[in-house]
Backbone as CSV, one residue per row, in Angstrom:
resi,resn,N_x,N_y,N_z,CA_x,CA_y,CA_z,C_x,C_y,C_z
1,MET,-16.763,-8.951,-17.548,-15.425,-9.517,-17.576,-15.232,-10.205,-18.923
2,THR,-14.039,-10.061,-19.489,-13.767,-10.616,-20.810,-13.497,-12.117,-20.746
3,ASP,-13.606,-12.769,-21.888,-13.299,-14.200,-21.973,-11.841,-14.466,-21.636
4,ALA,-10.965,-13.513,-21.984,-9.537,-13.677,-21.665,-9.329,-13.721,-20.148
5,ASN,-10.054,-12.884,-19.429,-9.934,-12.885,-17.962,-10.495,-14.171,-17.366
6,ILE,-11.575,-14.684,-17.928,-12.138,-15.961,-17.463,-11.121,-17.076,-17.702
7,ALA,-10.471,-17.068,-18.864,-9.462,-18.085,-19.162,-8.300,-17.997,-18.173
8,LEU,-7.893,-16.777,-17.811,-6.822,-16.608,-16.825,-7.261,-17.106,-15.446
9,LEU,-8.534,-16.907,-15.119,-9.049,-17.399,-13.835,-8.999,-18.922,-13.771
10,LYS,-9.320,-19.574,-14.871,-9.371,-21.039,-14.884,-8.008,-21.675,-14.617
11,VAL,-6.925,-20.965,-14.895,-5.588,-21.526,-14.641,-4.937,-20.889,-13.415
12,HIS,-5.645,-20.001,-12.744,-5.122,-19.342,-11.547,-5.119,-20.330,-10.390
13,GLU,-4.081,-20.289,-9.558,-3.937,-21.227,-8.435,-5.181,-21.272,-7.552
14,TYR,-5.834,-20.138,-7.340,-6.964,-20.062,-6.420,-8.306,-20.398,-7.077
15,PHE,-8.289,-20.709,-8.382,-9.537,-21.015,-9.076,-9.473,-22.289,-9.912
16,ARG,-8.312,-22.904,-10.009,-8.128,-24.076,-10.864,-9.013,-25.227,-10.390
17,GLY,-9.942,-25.654,-11.273,-10.827,-26.771,-10.964,-12.124,-26.388,-10.279
18,VAL,-12.356,-25.113,-10.051,-13.599,-24.661,-9.417,-14.739,-24.788,-10.431
19,SER,-15.930,-25.027,-9.943,-17.093,-25.194,-10.812,-17.320,-23.956,-11.679
20,ASP,-17.897,-24.200,-12.869,-18.218,-23.084,-13.772,-19.207,-22.124,-13.117
21,GLU,-20.119,-22.656,-12.321,-21.094,-21.819,-11.619,-20.388,-20.828,-10.686
22,ALA,-19.403,-21.313,-9.939,-18.653,-20.438,-9.032,-17.862,-19.406,-9.825
23,LEU,-17.224,-19.837,-10.916,-16.457,-18.887,-11.744,-17.360,-17.797,-12.314
24,GLU,-18.537,-18.185,-12.771,-19.469,-17.195,-13.323,-19.883,-16.181,-12.259
25,GLU,-20.116,-16.652,-11.054,-20.500,-15.731,-9.988,-19.342,-14.811,-9.604
26,VAL,-18.144,-15.356,-9.555,-16.962,-14.522,-9.298,-16.865,-13.456,-10.386
27,ALA,-17.032,-13.865,-11.637,-16.934,-12.921,-12.758,-17.981,-11.813,-12.657
28,ARG,-19.160,-12.138,-12.179,-20.229,-11.124,-12.035,-19.882,-10.061,-11.003
29,HIS,-19.210,-10.458,-9.927,-18.965,-9.539,-8.817,-17.579,-8.898,-8.821
30,ALA,-16.677,-9.431,-9.606,-15.285,-8.972,-9.565,-15.057,-7.730,-10.433
31,ARG,-13.984,-7.035,-10.088,-13.492,-5.913,-10.892,-12.080,-6.274,-11.334
32,VAL,-11.765,-5.986,-12.578,-10.414,-6.234,-13.083,-9.768,-4.884,-13.339
33,ALA,-8.574,-4.699,-12.785,-7.836,-3.446,-12.966,-6.493,-3.747,-13.616
34,HIS,-6.077,-2.863,-14.492,-4.767,-2.956,-15.134,-3.878,-1.895,-14.492
35,HIS,-2.702,-2.302,-14.059,-1.760,-1.388,-13.422,-0.473,-1.357,-14.234
36,ALA,-0.081,-0.181,-14.670,1.180,-0.036,-15.400,2.351,-0.187,-14.441
37,ALA,3.500,-0.536,-14.976,4.705,-0.668,-14.146,4.929,0.624,-13.365
38,GLY,5.229,0.504,-12.088,5.478,1.655,-11.229,4.251,2.210,-10.536
39,THR,3.073,1.726,-10.892,1.828,2.197,-10.292,1.677,1.661,-8.869
40,VAL,1.255,2.535,-7.948,0.954,2.093,-6.588,-0.425,1.443,-6.608
41,VAL,-0.473,0.177,-6.204,-1.707,-0.598,-6.204,-2.407,-0.489,-4.852
42,HIS,-1.617,-0.418,-3.794,-2.163,-0.226,-2.441,-1.216,0.708,-1.691
43,GLU,-1.754,1.753,-1.106,-0.937,2.748,-0.407,-0.803,2.401,1.073
44,THR,0.314,2.784,1.629,0.619,2.552,3.036,-0.471,3.120,3.939
45,ASN,-0.786,2.381,4.995,-1.744,2.766,6.031,-3.176,2.969,5.535
46,GLU,-3.497,2.338,4.412,-4.881,2.278,3.949,-5.425,0.903,4.335
47,PRO,-6.697,0.801,4.679,-7.241,-0.528,4.999,-7.341,-1.393,3.743
48,VAL,-7.189,-2.693,3.914,-7.381,-3.643,2.824,-8.855,-4.038,2.863
49,THR,-9.571,-3.762,1.783,-11.010,-4.019,1.758,-11.407,-5.023,0.680
50,THR,-10.402,-5.570,-0.010,-10.684,-6.520,-1.082,-9.806,-7.757,-0.949
51,VAL,-10.244,-8.808,-1.616,-9.397,-9.974,-1.854,-9.025,-9.863,-3.321
52,SER,-7.724,-9.815,-3.597,-7.262,-9.562,-4.956,-6.392,-10.704,-5.460
53,PHE,-6.555,-11.028,-6.736,-5.860,-12.138,-7.363,-5.082,-11.615,-8.568
54,VAL,-3.795,-11.906,-8.624,-2.955,-11.434,-9.727,-3.149,-12.376,-10.912
55,LEU,-3.697,-11.835,-12.006,-3.923,-12.622,-13.219,-2.693,-12.617,-14.113
56,THR,-2.052,-11.459,-14.240,-0.822,-11.339,-15.017,0.079,-10.326,-14.321
57,GLY,1.390,-10.455,-14.535,2.332,-9.481,-14.005,2.859,-9.830,-12.627
58,ARG,3.533,-8.825,-12.019,4.143,-9.005,-10.693,4.010,-7.734,-9.887
59,LEU,3.841,-7.915,-8.574,3.746,-6.805,-7.636,4.804,-6.981,-6.558
60,LYS,5.224,-5.867,-5.983,6.140,-5.910,-4.848,5.452,-5.230,-3.687
61,ALA,5.393,-5.936,-2.539,4.817,-5.370,-1.319,5.961,-5.042,-0.372
62,VAL,5.996,-3.794,0.094,7.032,-3.374,1.041,6.373,-2.903,2.330
63,ARG,7.014,-3.210,3.446,6.566,-2.725,4.755,7.203,-1.356,4.942
64,VAL,6.440,-0.384,5.389,6.938,0.972,5.609,6.840,1.269,7.102
65,ASP,8.004,1.526,7.728,7.978,1.774,9.180,7.611,3.233,9.464
66,HIS,7.556,3.590,10.743,7.113,4.931,11.152,8.047,6.044,10.670
67,ARG,9.292,5.702,10.270,10.227,6.702,9.728,10.171,6.785,8.208
68,GLY,9.345,5.911,7.599,9.241,5.894,6.144,10.232,4.954,5.470
69,VAL,10.972,4.177,6.265,11.941,3.235,5.713,11.201,1.999,5.212
70,GLU,11.502,1.599,3.977,10.845,0.450,3.356,11.697,-0.803,3.473
71,SER,11.044,-1.943,3.680,11.724,-3.239,3.631,10.805,-4.209,2.887
72,LEU,11.405,-5.107,2.143,10.615,-6.040,1.344,9.734,-6.888,2.256
73,PHE,8.455,-6.926,1.936,7.506,-7.756,2.663,7.311,-9.068,1.907
74,ARG,6.932,-8.949,0.611,6.805,-10.136,-0.236,6.603,-9.747,-1.684
75,MET,6.904,-10.679,-2.567,6.624,-10.519,-3.991,5.286,-11.220,-4.240
76,ILE,4.477,-10.617,-5.089,3.162,-11.179,-5.406,3.129,-11.366,-6.919
77,GLU,3.022,-12.606,-7.357,3.128,-12.919,-8.783,1.837,-13.510,-9.310
78,ARG,1.834,-13.761,-10.619,0.693,-14.405,-11.264,0.355,-15.679,-10.503
79,GLY,-0.930,-15.850,-10.187,-1.364,-17.023,-9.438,-1.446,-16.785,-7.944
80,ASP,-0.968,-15.630,-7.468,-1.009,-15.303,-6.040,-2.225,-14.426,-5.732
81,GLN,-2.465,-14.233,-4.442,-3.531,-13.345,-3.977,-3.001,-12.499,-2.831
82,TYR,-3.691,-11.431,-2.547,-3.415,-10.649,-1.340,-4.737,-10.109,-0.808
83,GLY,-4.802,-9.989,0.511,-5.986,-9.446,1.161,-6.906,-10.477,1.773
84,MET,-6.686,-11.764,1.495,-7.613,-12.781,1.994,-7.644,-12.827,3.519
85,MET,-6.502,-12.726,4.160,-6.473,-12.784,5.623,-6.440,-11.395,6.252
86,VAL,-5.701,-10.478,5.663,-5.597,-9.130,6.226,-6.913,-8.370,6.073
87,GLY,-7.680,-8.701,5.038,-8.952,-8.020,4.800,-9.937,-8.161,5.941
88,VAL,-9.860,-9.268,6.674,-10.793,-9.481,7.785,-10.583,-8.447,8.889
89,LEU,-9.372,-7.901,8.993,-9.086,-6.909,10.033,-9.759,-5.569,9.744
90,ALA,-9.907,-5.246,8.455,-10.517,-3.976,8.039,-9.865,-2.786,8.737
91,GLU,-8.544,-2.823,8.842,-7.804,-1.717,9.457,-6.598,-1.376,8.595
92,PRO,-6.055,-0.186,8.755,-4.893,0.215,7.953,-3.703,-0.716,8.185
93,VAL,-2.960,-0.981,7.113,-1.755,-1.802,7.205,-0.572,-1.005,6.665
94,PRO,0.607,-1.169,7.274,1.779,-0.392,6.856,2.488,-1.008,5.647
95,ILE,1.708,-1.349,4.617,2.237,-2.011,3.432,1.902,-1.177,2.201
96,ARG,2.904,-1.013,1.332,2.692,-0.379,0.017,2.909,-1.468,-1.027
97,VAL,1.993,-1.554,-1.984,2.101,-2.529,-3.067,2.257,-1.768,-4.371
98,VAL,3.310,-2.125,-5.126,3.640,-1.433,-6.381,3.752,-2.462,-7.501
99,ALA,3.242,-2.128,-8.678,3.368,-3.001,-9.846,4.796,-2.920,-10.379
100,LEU,5.444,-4.062,-10.516,6.804,-4.107,-11.071,6.783,-4.134,-12.590
101,GLU,5.690,-4.586,-13.134,5.494,-4.637,-14.582,4.003,-4.496,-14.823
102,SER,3.604,-4.391,-16.068,2.184,-4.292,-16.365,1.474,-5.482,-15.728
103,THR,0.466,-5.180,-14.900,-0.162,-6.215,-14.078,-1.679,-6.087,-14.143
104,ARG,-2.341,-7.239,-14.238,-3.802,-7.281,-14.231,-4.228,-7.972,-12.937
105,VAL,-5.110,-7.305,-12.172,-5.547,-7.808,-10.867,-7.073,-7.882,-10.845
106,LEU,-7.582,-9.044,-10.429,-9.010,-9.228,-10.233,-9.285,-9.049,-8.750
107,SER,-10.235,-8.184,-8.400,-10.547,-7.911,-6.990,-12.022,-8.132,-6.699
108,LEU,-12.247,-8.676,-5.514,-13.595,-8.846,-4.982,-13.672,-8.111,-3.659
109,ASP,-14.777,-7.428,-3.421,-15.013,-6.844,-2.112,-14.870,-7.964,-1.083
110,TYR,-14.233,-7.683,0.056,-13.937,-8.727,1.032,-15.192,-9.483,1.466
111,GLU,-16.241,-8.760,1.812,-17.477,-9.412,2.270,-18.094,-10.255,1.160
112,GLN,-18.045,-9.748,-0.073,-18.584,-10.500,-1.210,-17.785,-11.788,-1.412
113,ALA,-16.468,-11.712,-1.295,-15.616,-12.896,-1.439,-15.965,-13.942,-0.391
114,MET,-16.167,-13.511,0.841,-16.508,-14.466,1.903,-17.891,-15.072,1.667
115,ASP,-18.843,-14.262,1.163,-20.168,-14.793,0.828,-20.057,-15.856,-0.270
116,LEU,-19.191,-15.623,-1.252,-18.993,-16.600,-2.330,-18.468,-17.921,-1.780
117,THR,-17.581,-17.855,-0.786,-17.057,-19.102,-0.221,-18.125,-19.861,0.565
118,LEU,-19.114,-19.152,1.083,-20.217,-19.831,1.775,-21.159,-20.504,0.781
119,ARG,-21.363,-19.872,-0.361,-22.265,-20.429,-1.380,-21.610,-21.533,-2.211
120,HIS,-20.278,-21.531,-2.262,-19.559,-22.491,-3.112,-18.483,-23.213,-2.294
121,PRO,-18.838,-24.347,-1.707,-17.869,-25.084,-0.867,-16.584,-25.464,-1.605
122,ASP,-16.674,-25.730,-2.936,-15.461,-26.077,-3.680,-14.496,-24.890,-3.730
123,LEU,-15.044,-23.691,-3.845,-14.216,-22.485,-3.842,-13.576,-22.281,-2.472
124,ARG,-14.340,-22.466,-1.409,-13.822,-22.319,-0.046,-12.681,-23.305,0.213
125,ARG,-12.891,-24.582,-0.150,-11.851,-25.597,0.058,-10.580,-25.255,-0.719
126,LEU,-10.744,-24.847,-1.972,-9.575,-24.532,-2.791,-8.823,-23.327,-2.241
127,TRP,-9.536,-22.270,-1.842,-8.869,-21.084,-1.298,-8.105,-21.427,-0.034
128,LEU,-8.731,-22.206,0.857,-8.052,-22.579,2.105,-6.857,-23.492,1.834
129,LYS,-7.025,-24.442,0.940,-5.933,-25.371,0.615,-4.769,-24.621,-0.028
130,THR,-5.054,-23.725,-0.940,-4.005,-22.969,-1.622,-3.296,-22.050,-0.643
131,TYR,-4.053,-21.376,0.218,-3.437,-20.491,1.208,-2.593,-21.293,2.198
132,ALA,-3.096,-22.458,2.613,-2.333,-23.323,3.524,-1.020,-23.766,2.879
133,GLY,-1.048,-24.031,1.573,0.175,-24.397,0.856,1.189,-23.268,0.873
134,LEU,0.713,-22.034,0.750,1.598,-20.870,0.821,2.231,-20.766,2.204
135,LEU,1.431,-20.969,3.258,1.967,-20.930,4.618,2.976,-22.055,4.837
136,LYS,2.674,-23.230,4.324,3.587,-24.368,4.437,4.928,-24.046,3.784
137,GLN,4.855,-23.458,2.603,6.081,-23.070,1.894,6.861,-22.027,2.691
138,HIS,6.157,-21.056,3.226,6.805,-19.963,3.948,7.459,-20.440,5.243
139,PHE,6.720,-21.222,6.024,7.221,-21.617,7.335,8.054,-22.894,7.334
140,LEU,7.767,-23.803,6.416,8.478,-25.074,6.410,9.471,-25.210,5.261
141,GLY,9.415,-24.277,4.335,10.367,-24.287,3.231,10.060,-25.304,2.153
142,THR,8.897,-25.932,2.213,8.537,-26.894,1.177,7.747,-26.196,0.090
143,THR,7.860,-26.688,-1.110,7.150,-26.077,-2.220,6.327,-27.112,-2.960
144,GLU,5.220,-26.679,-3.469,4.380,-27.499,-4.336,4.877,-27.285,-5.767
145,ARG,4.711,-28.303,-6.590,5.067,-28.137,-7.999,4.065,-27.198,-8.647
146,ARG,4.575,-26.211,-9.374,3.711,-25.270,-10.066,3.825,-25.483,-11.563
147,ALA,2.792,-25.151,-12.268,2.819,-25.245,-13.723,3.844,-24.251,-14.255
148,PRO,4.521,-24.604,-15.341,5.511,-23.671,-15.894,4.851,-22.368,-16.314
149,MET,5.564,-21.272,-16.107,5.023,-19.961,-16.466,5.423,-19.580,-17.892
150,MET,6.400,-20.276,-18.453,6.883,-19.920,-19.773,7.265,-21.202,-20.508
151,VAL,6.992,-21.222,-21.789,7.368,-22.354,-22.624,8.310,-21.833,-23.697
152,GLY,9.437,-22.520,-23.881,10.384,-22.177,-24.945,10.304,-23.226,-26.030
153,LEU,10.360,-22.803,-27.277,10.260,-23.730,-28.397,11.326,-23.361,-29.416
154,PHE,12.165,-24.343,-29.758,13.207,-24.141,-30.756,13.005,-25.135,-31.885
155,HIS,13.159,-24.678,-33.100,13.180,-25.601,-34.234,14.307,-25.150,-35.145
156,ASP,14.913,-26.119,-35.830,16.110,-25.759,-36.602,16.049,-26.167,-38.058
157,SER,14.885,-26.566,-38.533,14.786,-26.914,-39.947,13.379,-26.620,-40.439
158,PRO,13.232,-26.478,-41.761,11.895,-26.259,-42.321,10.931,-27.407,-41.992
159,ALA,11.463,-28.598,-41.816,10.615,-29.752,-41.509,9.958,-29.621,-40.141
160,THR,10.627,-29.000,-39.190,10.047,-28.871,-37.846,9.218,-27.599,-37.684
161,ARG,9.296,-26.699,-38.641,8.547,-25.447,-38.552,7.042,-25.696,-38.474
162,GLU,6.530,-26.603,-39.321,5.102,-26.890,-39.328,4.646,-27.451,-37.979
163,ALA,5.422,-28.365,-37.424,5.080,-28.919,-36.112,5.102,-27.833,-35.043
164,ALA,6.079,-26.943,-35.119,6.183,-25.847,-34.155,4.979,-24.917,-34.265
165,GLU,4.570,-24.611,-35.488,3.423,-23.732,-35.692,2.137,-24.376,-35.182
166,ARG,1.956,-25.708,-35.417,0.767,-26.411,-34.919,0.745,-26.418,-33.389
167,LEU,1.919,-26.669,-32.792,1.999,-26.689,-31.334,1.687,-25.305,-30.751
168,LEU,2.245,-24.272,-31.362,1.992,-22.909,-30.909,0.517,-22.556,-31.022
169,SER,-0.096,-22.965,-32.118,-1.535,-22.714,-32.310,-2.352,-23.431,-31.238
170,ARG,-2.002,-24.664,-30.946,-2.717,-25.449,-29.942,-2.572,-24.840,-28.553
171,LEU,-1.348,-24.406,-28.216,-1.123,-23.770,-26.915,-1.900,-22.470,-26.806
172,HIS,-1.960,-21.735,-27.900,-2.687,-20.462,-27.900,-4.184,-20.695,-27.651
173,GLU,-4.731,-21.801,-28.195,-6.146,-22.129,-27.989,-6.418,-22.359,-26.530
């Protein structure tokens, strides 16, 4: 796994603040896949066998009924995961997941992910807390404050250009 992927993991909702030891073990066992816009990431009626975390990009999950009619199930964005709860069933699900834009997804085999949570209590607590927050938002309509996904910077004179460049360099680091 590249250093860029490790950096993305450190700011991911499901990994923020986890020990370096846990992150290193996740990095050893995980697979990172890049999906171009329009790519099917998970096909309808296939079993979910991984826990997957969106590092960059966006996915759309649609429910497909027995007639082939699609309805929006959920949007999956940077910082989200899929498969954590459905993976335990190890059975086909009527959901198709498609990349809406270029998307990078880190995946762990379901059993391996659960073993990691047994070896790393901080990872287990964070995954459960983050997932519980998602359920709270879904069922109760409350939201947790999230870090901004985009920063805009405007400068209007040569005097502020240097400060803007230093800030941009610092953010890039």
